N, C-alpha and C positions, 0 to 999 in steps of 0.2 A: 668864195662859196663854191663847191663838190658840188652836182647834183647825184641821184643812185639814176637815171635816167642813161639809160643806153637805148639807141636807136640806134636799129639793120636796116638797110637800104639794100635793094637791087640794081641797079642800072640796069636798062636793058641793053644796054651795047656801049662804046670806047667813048662816044659821045658824053655821052651821058656823068659819066666812070670823070671821066677829065672833069665838066662839072660841078661835077661835085664835089672832086676835090677840089676844084684853086676857090666855091666856095667856103668849102668848109677850113684851108688854108686860110681867107681872108678873116676868116671873124675867128681865127690863132686859136683855135679846137687841138685837141687832143682827139690825135686821132690812129685807127692801124685799116689796111687794108686788111683781107687773108681773099687769100687767092685757096684755099680751099671745097676739094668740089663736097655735096652735100653725097649721105652716103651710100653705098652702096646696092644699087635698086632691089637687089639681088637679098642682102641685109634686111632690106625693107619688107619685103615681102616674108622673109620667116618670122620677123618680130611679130608680123601680126597676122601674120592665121597664128604665130603660140597666145597671143589675147582673144584671137578670136576662140580659140579650144578652151582656152580660160571662162569663159562668158560664155560657154555651153556645156561648165563644166567636166568640159575632159581634160582632165589633171588630178595625179597621182598625191598624194598630201603622207607627209611623215614627217612622225613625231619627232622634238627631238634625242626623246632616249633610245629610239632605233636608226637616227641617222648611220651612226656610225654601222652599224651591220649593211643599210641599207650601200653605201659608199665602198661595201664590200671595207673595210678595216677594222 
């Protein structure tokens, strides 16, 4: 039986990471280790700023029929 559950864990150190790996292997559970860093903090800040601007009503709405003109096409 396969479930749709996905568990994301964040070990604080190498010891915890090794213990989790051993535990998961012992249970014969398929797993993968991702070593990618999270998003660039500057990028995250820009996204958060954009969301705040939208919430404040600081955005431009373009109607579909005006889109090509807006894009200069």
